[in-house]
Backbone bond lengths (Angstrom), bond angles and torsions (degrees), N, CA, C in turn:
res aa  C-N    CA-C-N  psi(-1)  N-CA   C-N-CA  omega(-1)  CA-C   N-CA-C  phi
1 M - - - 1.543 - - 1.413 113.39 -
2 H 1.388 117.09 10.55 1.472 119.09 171.12 1.585 107.38 -70.76
3 I 1.298 119.94 98.32 1.382 120.29 -179.97 1.430 116.75 -61.93
4 E 1.270 119.17 136.61 1.434 121.90 -172.56 1.604 114.79 -60.36
5 P 1.293 116.29 139.45 1.489 118.78 173.19 1.478 111.52 -53.71
6 G 1.345 117.70 136.92 1.424 123.35 178.47 1.485 114.87 92.88
7 V 1.325 119.48 -10.31 1.431 119.97 -179.70 1.541 108.52 -74.17
8 V 1.295 116.89 -41.43 1.515 122.16 171.12 1.500 105.25 -123.36
9 D 1.326 115.04 114.93 1.429 119.10 176.55 1.557 113.29 -148.90
10 G 1.262 118.25 -175.72 1.411 121.50 -175.60 1.522 114.52 60.71
11 A 1.302 115.05 -141.63 1.467 121.16 -175.09 1.481 108.14 -66.09
12 K 1.368 118.72 -27.99 1.465 121.53 -171.07 1.485 110.78 -66.85
13 I 1.339 119.35 -24.91 1.522 121.24 -173.73 1.539 108.57 -72.23
14 V 1.331 119.17 -12.15 1.506 120.23 177.21 1.502 110.37 -62.34
15 L 1.289 118.43 -29.74 1.495 117.37 178.36 1.490 112.42 -63.21
16 S 1.344 115.79 -30.03 1.562 119.55 178.74 1.523 108.89 -63.96
17 Y 1.292 118.21 -32.77 1.476 121.34 -179.10 1.485 108.99 -61.06
18 A 1.334 117.82 -42.89 1.565 122.94 179.80 1.548 110.86 -69.79
19 T 1.413 115.28 -43.87 1.455 117.80 177.30 1.507 113.06 -65.14
20 A 1.351 113.79 -35.54 1.490 114.72 179.83 1.517 111.78 -72.52
21 A 1.316 116.25 -35.77 1.466 118.89 172.97 1.461 113.28 -57.13
22 A 1.295 117.21 -45.95 1.456 121.33 173.08 1.528 113.92 -57.26
23 S 1.317 113.84 -43.93 1.461 120.54 -177.71 1.543 109.27 -67.09
24 F 1.256 119.62 -36.06 1.500 121.04 178.03 1.493 106.94 -69.83
25 G 1.406 118.66 -35.25 1.404 121.31 176.36 1.544 112.60 -60.58
26 L 1.425 116.02 -41.93 1.371 120.96 174.71 1.520 115.17 -61.85
27 A 1.414 113.09 -42.56 1.503 119.16 174.75 1.435 111.30 -59.04
28 A 1.355 120.76 -43.29 1.446 123.60 -175.92 1.564 108.10 -66.74
29 K 1.328 116.89 -33.83 1.456 117.51 -178.80 1.524 108.60 -72.47
30 L 1.310 117.51 -42.64 1.520 119.45 177.46 1.516 108.68 -66.19
31 A 1.311 120.63 -33.68 1.477 120.84 175.63 1.545 112.15 -65.48
32 M 1.307 115.16 -40.33 1.507 118.44 178.53 1.537 108.92 -67.67
33 D 1.276 120.23 -35.12 1.455 122.00 174.89 1.538 110.63 -59.51
34 T 1.245 119.08 -37.89 1.441 122.59 178.83 1.488 110.26 -70.16
35 I 1.269 117.11 -38.74 1.525 121.55 179.36 1.506 109.40 -66.01
36 R 1.337 115.57 -45.03 1.477 119.32 -177.93 1.523 115.97 -70.10
37 R 1.314 112.55 -41.32 1.508 118.12 -170.42 1.496 117.81 -111.22
38 D 1.346 119.69 -15.87 1.402 119.66 -169.44 1.469 114.38 -138.87
39 G 1.315 120.90 50.00 1.461 120.86 165.77 1.526 112.80 114.63
40 G 1.307 122.62 -4.37 1.416 123.98 172.54 1.435 113.38 78.75
41 V 1.304 118.73 -170.97 1.473 126.70 -177.45 1.498 114.39 -57.63
42 A 1.355 116.41 -39.18 1.418 119.13 179.54 1.455 113.09 -62.40
43 A 1.350 115.09 -44.82 1.515 119.59 -179.04 1.545 110.10 -64.72
44 L 1.416 114.34 -41.49 1.423 114.80 177.97 1.535 115.26 -61.19
45 A 1.342 114.14 -40.02 1.496 119.45 -178.28 1.518 110.58 -68.94
46 L 1.346 116.81 -44.34 1.464 118.77 179.61 1.476 112.66 -61.06
47 R 1.383 118.06 -52.04 1.401 122.01 177.77 1.518 115.34 -60.11
48 S 1.285 115.99 -37.17 1.536 120.93 176.76 1.447 114.73 -61.55
49 V 1.419 113.53 -37.47 1.509 117.95 179.50 1.518 106.44 -67.38
50 F 1.316 122.83 -40.32 1.383 124.36 -179.34 1.534 110.88 -70.01
51 T 1.298 117.84 -44.50 1.441 118.94 -176.90 1.537 107.58 -64.50
52 T 1.312 120.91 -41.55 1.468 122.80 177.87 1.530 113.86 -61.43
53 A 1.335 116.17 -39.29 1.466 118.32 174.64 1.554 109.80 -66.25
54 L 1.331 117.29 -42.46 1.482 118.55 179.35 1.494 114.63 -65.35
55 V 1.314 117.90 -41.24 1.494 124.06 178.90 1.553 105.42 -60.71
56 F 1.329 115.32 -51.56 1.465 115.54 -178.63 1.536 113.66 -58.71
57 C 1.330 118.93 -34.86 1.425 124.86 173.14 1.468 112.29 -63.91
58 F 1.280 114.98 -48.50 1.516 121.94 178.75 1.533 110.43 -52.54
59 F 1.311 114.11 -52.03 1.442 118.08 179.96 1.484 116.53 -62.59
60 E 1.315 117.86 -39.03 1.429 123.65 -174.92 1.635 112.51 -89.56
61 L 1.274 116.05 -34.14 1.456 118.04 -168.93 1.428 116.45 -105.94
62 L 1.346 118.80 -32.93 1.422 121.61 176.56 1.520 112.91 -74.69
63 P 1.330 122.12 154.79 1.515 125.89 -179.19 1.493 109.26 -52.79
64 H 1.262 120.29 131.02 1.455 125.78 172.54 1.575 109.75 -150.98
65 Y 1.244 112.78 140.67 1.481 121.01 -178.27 1.426 118.11 -150.23
66 P 1.348 119.91 142.08 1.533 118.99 -178.90 1.541 113.49 -68.92
67 V 1.192 117.28 136.57 1.463 121.24 177.04 1.562 105.12 -144.41
68 G 1.320 117.53 121.72 1.446 122.22 178.83 1.556 111.84 58.76
69 V 1.277 113.03 -124.98 1.474 120.51 -175.01 1.528 115.53 -79.74
70 S 1.320 119.16 -13.62 1.448 123.06 -174.53 1.430 110.29 -145.60
71 E 1.452 113.92 -167.52 1.496 118.66 173.86 1.468 109.70 -116.53
72 V 1.332 114.85 151.10 1.499 120.96 179.41 1.506 105.16 -93.64
73 H 1.283 119.46 126.02 1.487 125.75 -179.36 1.523 105.33 -130.75
74 F 1.326 112.96 151.53 1.439 122.26 164.59 1.541 108.58 -90.65
75 I 1.260 116.72 95.12 1.506 119.75 -171.77 1.523 110.55 -87.73
76 L 1.381 118.39 -29.97 1.439 124.36 177.68 1.566 109.62 61.24
77 G 1.268 117.96 40.44 1.454 123.22 -176.49 1.561 110.71 -66.60
78 S 1.343 115.74 -41.89 1.498 114.51 -179.83 1.536 111.34 -70.22
79 T 1.359 112.34 -27.82 1.636 115.53 177.23 1.469 104.88 -68.76
80 L 1.296 124.24 -43.03 1.439 123.65 -179.92 1.510 113.29 -59.75
81 Y 1.335 112.52 -40.06 1.518 119.58 179.63 1.483 108.96 -66.16
82 L 1.279 120.39 -42.55 1.488 122.43 -177.03 1.523 116.34 -67.51
83 I 1.318 109.72 -34.59 1.470 116.94 -175.68 1.535 111.96 -90.82
84 F 1.314 117.07 -40.28 1.481 118.53 -171.30 1.550 112.72 -111.90
85 G 1.387 116.95 -17.80 1.493 121.61 -177.40 1.514 110.27 95.20
86 A 1.344 112.45 160.70 1.482 119.38 -172.24 1.488 114.49 -61.08
87 G 1.324 115.26 -44.53 1.541 118.52 -175.73 1.491 110.97 -63.32
88 P 1.245 123.38 -48.57 1.486 124.57 -178.10 1.512 108.31 -70.03
89 A 1.358 118.41 -35.52 1.506 122.29 175.93 1.518 110.62 -56.96
90 A 1.344 116.01 -49.15 1.417 124.15 -174.03 1.547 109.22 -62.77
91 I 1.404 115.13 -48.44 1.390 119.43 179.70 1.594 113.51 -62.08
92 G 1.355 111.47 -41.28 1.486 116.17 175.97 1.487 114.23 -60.91
93 L 1.449 117.15 -41.16 1.402 118.35 -179.53 1.596 108.60 -64.89
94 A 1.209 117.54 -46.33 1.496 121.85 -178.09 1.507 111.60 -64.07
95 A 1.258 120.44 -44.37 1.508 125.68 -175.35 1.554 107.29 -76.31
96 G 1.338 114.97 -46.00 1.457 116.06 178.29 1.432 116.37 -60.71
97 L 1.387 119.13 -40.89 1.412 123.35 175.21 1.530 111.91 -61.46
98 L 1.319 116.81 -43.07 1.440 122.57 -179.39 1.529 109.15 -63.46
99 L 1.316 116.86 -46.41 1.466 123.73 -176.62 1.533 108.16 -59.33
100 Q 1.374 114.28 -47.40 1.476 118.26 -179.26 1.491 111.97 -60.49
101 G 1.396 116.87 -40.12 1.403 120.21 -176.69 1.497 111.68 -69.87
102 V 1.386 116.86 -43.36 1.487 120.80 177.43 1.549 111.49 -60.83
103 L 1.321 117.07 -44.17 1.453 116.96 -171.70 1.460 117.74 -88.45
104 F 1.449 116.87 -27.58 1.430 121.34 -174.50 1.491 115.79 -129.56
105 A 1.237 118.82 -21.36 1.504 121.37 -171.39 1.491 110.80 -135.96
106 P 1.253 121.64 56.80 1.494 121.71 179.64 1.523 113.91 -57.03
107 A 1.278 119.19 -23.78 1.490 121.65 177.18 1.510 109.57 -68.04
108 D 1.306 120.87 -17.99 1.430 123.14 179.73 1.561 111.18 -88.57
109 L 1.304 117.64 -11.62 1.548 117.19 -172.98 1.536 109.24 -65.39
110 P 1.317 124.62 -36.41 1.460 118.56 177.57 1.483 114.63 -57.91
111 Q 1.417 114.71 -25.32 1.499 117.68 -178.20 1.545 112.01 -98.10
112 Y 1.394 113.09 11.49 1.496 116.24 -177.76 1.472 114.64 -55.10
113 F 1.258 119.20 -42.91 1.535 121.74 -176.74 1.494 107.50 -71.87
114 V 1.380 120.90 -37.60 1.408 121.13 172.00 1.564 115.20 -57.90
115 N 1.306 111.90 -42.72 1.519 120.11 -176.84 1.600 108.76 -73.95
116 I 1.261 117.29 -37.97 1.494 119.10 -176.11 1.443 111.43 -70.59
117 T 1.441 118.74 -32.14 1.493 122.54 169.86 1.528 107.29 -63.66
118 T 1.271 119.91 -46.10 1.386 121.03 -179.58 1.526 117.28 -59.23
119 L 1.383 117.52 -29.82 1.408 121.14 -177.87 1.535 110.08 -88.91
120 I 1.299 122.97 -41.76 1.409 126.48 -164.44 1.523 111.10 -84.36
121 V 1.341 119.13 -43.96 1.510 119.73 -177.30 1.533 107.78 -58.10
122 P 1.361 120.34 -49.45 1.503 117.30 -179.95 1.551 114.12 -61.40
123 L 1.390 116.97 -28.54 1.428 118.76 173.96 1.486 112.41 -65.34
124 W 1.305 118.14 -41.87 1.408 122.03 177.56 1.610 110.49 -61.30
125 A 1.330 114.56 -40.94 1.423 119.78 178.17 1.550 111.66 -61.12
126 V 1.373 114.98 -41.68 1.483 120.66 178.62 1.554 106.32 -64.33
127 S 1.249 123.55 -39.40 1.482 122.75 -179.36 1.560 106.90 -63.24
128 L 1.288 119.45 -32.38 1.505 119.04 -178.52 1.460 109.61 -79.28
129 L 1.400 117.01 -37.49 1.415 121.42 -179.91 1.590 110.73 -65.00
130 A 1.323 113.86 -39.18 1.523 117.62 -175.91 1.492 106.55 -60.99
131 K 1.338 120.87 -36.58 1.426 123.61 178.09 1.485 117.24 -62.44
132 K 1.399 111.85 -30.66 1.445 120.30 179.32 1.499 116.26 -81.21
133 I 1.315 115.94 -38.87 1.510 119.92 -172.79 1.477 116.96 -105.29
134 I 1.288 116.36 -8.24 1.501 121.28 179.39 1.438 107.21 -112.60
135 P 1.404 123.84 113.58 1.398 124.47 179.41 1.538 110.49 -56.37
136 S 1.367 114.27 147.58 1.435 118.15 -177.83 1.547 116.26 -63.02
137 Q 1.319 113.73 -23.20 1.469 118.30 -179.65 1.564 110.35 -85.97
138 T 1.268 117.92 0.58 1.434 119.68 -177.21 1.579 111.13 -98.82
139 P 1.317 117.32 116.74 1.502 119.01 173.58 1.471 108.39 -69.47
140 Y 1.324 115.76 151.67 1.507 117.85 -175.23 1.505 113.25 -67.26
141 V 1.335 119.98 -22.88 1.563 119.30 171.22 1.465 110.03 -61.09
142 E 1.286 124.57 -15.26 1.447 125.70 -176.97 1.495 110.38 -102.64
143 V 1.316 120.30 9.68 1.496 124.57 -175.61 1.542 107.28 -66.72
144 K 1.348 118.30 138.37 1.437 126.41 -175.18 1.603 106.68 -88.25
145 Y 1.285 114.03 162.35 1.382 117.98 178.36 1.456 118.56 -55.31
146 W 1.370 116.06 -41.54 1.459 122.29 179.28 1.545 111.35 -64.05
147 Q 1.304 116.35 -32.88 1.470 123.30 -177.13 1.607 104.37 -70.56
148 A 1.369 113.88 -51.15 1.484 119.21 -178.89 1.445 109.25 -60.83
149 L 1.362 120.15 -38.52 1.457 124.17 178.90 1.606 109.85 -62.11
150 A 1.398 116.51 -43.43 1.352 120.37 -176.40 1.550 110.29 -67.70
151 L 1.293 118.16 -38.71 1.467 121.08 179.92 1.549 105.92 -67.10
152 S 1.334 120.92 -53.83 1.440 126.47 -176.35 1.478 106.58 -55.48
153 T 1.369 120.25 -50.84 1.495 121.29 -177.65 1.523 110.99 -62.22
154 A 1.345 118.90 -38.43 1.451 120.31 175.18 1.537 110.94 -60.22
155 Y 1.278 117.93 -45.12 1.442 121.96 179.72 1.529 112.11 -64.51
156 Q 1.316 115.66 -51.73 1.501 119.01 -173.37 1.534 104.53 -72.51
157 G 1.293 121.20 -35.97 1.449 123.44 -178.40 1.560 108.41 -63.97
158 G 1.314 115.34 -37.47 1.494 122.18 178.11 1.498 108.11 -61.71
159 I 1.361 114.98 -45.30 1.478 117.95 -178.70 1.445 112.48 -62.91
160 V 1.381 117.75 -45.74 1.457 118.38 176.71 1.476 115.62 -60.81
161 A 1.367 115.65 -39.04 1.483 117.47 -179.99 1.492 112.03 -67.87
162 W 1.333 116.31 -33.88 1.534 117.73 178.60 1.555 109.46 -74.17
163 V 1.314 115.16 -39.23 1.500 113.20 175.98 1.433 111.44 -61.96
164 A 1.293 120.40 -44.76 1.426 123.86 179.34 1.544 110.60 -61.84
165 F 1.279 118.43 -36.97 1.561 120.90 176.57 1.470 107.21 -62.86
166 W 1.300 117.88 -49.25 1.480 119.11 -171.61 1.556 108.63 -69.26
167 A 1.305 117.43 -34.99 1.471 121.23 177.30 1.526 111.06 -65.07
168 F 1.278 118.27 -46.02 1.481 119.24 -177.74 1.539 110.55 -75.93
169 Y 1.277 117.53 -31.78 1.431 121.39 178.94 1.536 109.39 -69.38
170 G 1.343 116.27 -38.96 1.476 119.00 -175.82 1.533 112.67 -88.67
171 S 1.306 119.92 -29.15 1.437 118.60 -173.41 1.562 114.80 -128.05
172 G 1.317 115.47 3.54 1.452 119.41 174.44 1.534 113.21 80.73
173 F 1.357 112.98 -168.58 1.531 121.08 -175.91 1.423 115.66 -109.80
174 G 1.340 117.43 29.00 1.437 118.39 174.78 1.478 115.95 -66.60
175 A 1.282 120.71 161.69 1.501 127.94 -172.02 1.486 109.68 -56.11
176 A 1.344 118.72 -44.60 1.460 122.28 -177.78 1.523 111.27 -65.61
177 N 1.352 117.97 -37.42 1.433 120.74 -179.38 1.555 108.62 -73.52
178 L 1.324 117.20 -41.89 1.437 119.84 177.76 1.572 110.32 -56.07
179 T 1.344 111.52 -45.04 1.492 115.85 179.54 1.516 112.34 -59.78
180 A 1.391 114.33 -46.15 1.415 118.15 178.81 1.492 118.19 -60.67
181 V 1.316 113.99 -41.74 1.475 119.93 174.38 1.521 110.99 -62.57
182 A 1.332 118.88 -42.36 1.445 121.54 -177.78 1.543 109.83 -65.74
183 S 1.371 115.45 -39.09 1.409 118.42 176.42 1.449 115.27 -57.12
184 F 1.421 114.12 -50.24 1.425 117.28 179.51 1.532 112.99 -63.42
185 S 1.346 119.16 -40.19 1.388 122.58 179.71 1.490 111.61 -60.36
186 G 1.363 117.26 -42.95 1.431 121.47 178.17 1.501 113.85 -63.54
187 A 1.310 114.62 -42.30 1.557 119.15 179.18 1.543 109.65 -65.89
188 Y 1.239 117.27 -26.86 1.443 118.10 -174.31 1.465 110.59 -80.67
189 M 1.370 119.40 -12.12 1.569 120.25 174.07 1.481 109.01 -59.63
190 L 1.372 120.35 -31.43 1.459 120.05 -179.23 1.497 110.37 -63.60
191 V 1.250 120.12 -35.07 1.431 125.38 176.82 1.585 111.91 -66.27
192 V 1.330 112.52 -41.25 1.496 121.37 179.01 1.477 109.81 -61.41
193 V 1.344 118.39 -36.24 1.454 122.30 -179.47 1.432 112.73 -76.30
194 L 1.346 119.23 -40.61 1.464 124.78 -170.04 1.548 112.84 -88.51
195 E 1.390 119.87 -31.12 1.443 118.81 -173.10 1.538 110.74 -65.96
196 P 1.370 122.57 -40.36 1.447 118.69 174.54 1.503 115.85 -55.97
197 L 1.308 117.31 -31.12 1.420 119.78 178.12 1.490 109.69 -71.97
198 A 1.361 117.24 -36.71 1.413 118.23 172.87 1.501 113.95 -64.10
199 D 1.316 116.71 -40.17 1.486 122.10 177.51 1.502 108.41 -55.29
200 L 1.343 117.38 -53.30 1.467 122.73 -175.31 1.637 109.40 -63.29
201 A 1.295 117.12 -43.14 1.414 120.59 177.07 1.544 112.66 -55.97
202 V 1.343 113.46 -45.96 1.469 121.84 -179.23 1.484 111.83 -66.20
203 L 1.394 114.07 -39.86 1.475 117.45 179.85 1.515 108.64 -71.49
204 A 1.288 118.20 -37.71 1.486 117.53 174.59 1.539 115.97 -56.98
205 A 1.353 110.61 -42.94 1.471 119.19 173.43 1.500 111.85 -59.21
206 A 1.352 116.59 -41.53 1.446 121.75 -175.33 1.494 113.42 -63.23
207 K 1.394 115.95 -24.64 1.398 119.88 -179.51 1.508 108.82 -59.70
208 T 1.305 117.37 -31.27 1.435 119.95 -175.74 1.527 109.02 -76.31
209 L 1.374 120.17 -6.07 1.399 121.79 -178.60 1.520 110.12 -99.45
210 A 1.382 115.05 10.91 1.494 118.71 -179.76 1.492 113.23 -49.88
211 P 1.366 118.67 -43.42 1.488 118.12 176.57 1.478 116.24 -53.84
212 F 1.330 115.97 -22.26 1.449 121.39 179.95 1.454 114.32 -105.90
213 S 1.364 116.45 21.81 1.454 118.98 -169.66 1.532 114.41 -71.04
214 Q 1.347 118.26 -5.17 1.429 121.58 176.97 1.473 108.92 -98.87
215 N 1.321 118.31 0.70 1.498 122.70 179.71 1.526 107.84 -63.97
216 R 1.359 117.20 137.94 1.403 120.88 177.48 1.560 116.18 -67.71
217 L 1.368 117.03 -14.85 1.364 121.68 174.08 1.502 114.01 -64.69
218 L 1.264 117.85 -32.05 1.454 123.28 -174.73 1.529 115.37 -101.97
219 Y 1.374 113.14 136.57 1.508 115.90 175.21 1.549 110.05 -56.80
220 N 1.285 114.05 132.69 1.506 122.64 -177.21 1.591 107.94 -56.20
221 R 1.277 116.68 -37.68 1.468 121.63 -174.32 1.515 110.92 -70.68
222 L 1.342 121.09 -14.33 1.336 126.78 177.89 1.508 114.86 -53.22
223 H 1.370 112.07 -48.13 1.465 120.23 -177.89 1.546 112.86 -116.70
224 H 1.273 116.76 3.46 1.461 116.39 -171.00 1.588 106.25 -136.13
225 P 1.400 117.63 150.25 1.483 117.77 169.74 1.440 112.36 -57.49
226 A 1.337 115.32 163.94 1.394 123.40 174.21 1.558 114.14 -63.75
227 T 1.340 116.53 144.59 1.470 112.84 -177.88 1.570 105.49 -115.77
């Protein structure tokens, strides 16, 4: 989802500053929810350090390749949400993306606000969807495949939608751009298929961490009903 340099540039990139500001506002709201309801500042800080490190590794170590207007990545956003909660996941996505850009991909930094919008708004949507489709008495380690599929599809679908928006906004609806967007969207279907399996594998492993379910590193909802 690292949109290619030049897709949105010039005066048009100003819009990304506004959408990123809204995205940071959503991240702040999600972070405050963690502070109030799930362990306080210490838990938020600890989880955010871990999610930042994980996001950085996802971007650098997992398979990724350019297709059309962007790059296909295994971001595992819904996995981060289920294990660490929405607030730490949002901070980790923002900080991990920035760290990767500063250290290894400075050419991506002008598109940082474009990419941060693409990552955080779908995460916020996932947090809302989870409240709708997962009963409050169900710990996340008991999530079913269809629920993991719904969360992952919502996240990845949100990424595809935002990438398409930025591509059409920046470069118009010419045949070449339409083909590039279609190529990216098609390639991302592999992520939609595989990420729910990753979610369930990680959640299955998380069941073995039940003795540590009160640890501040883990989202309380992972092993316990919603409060």
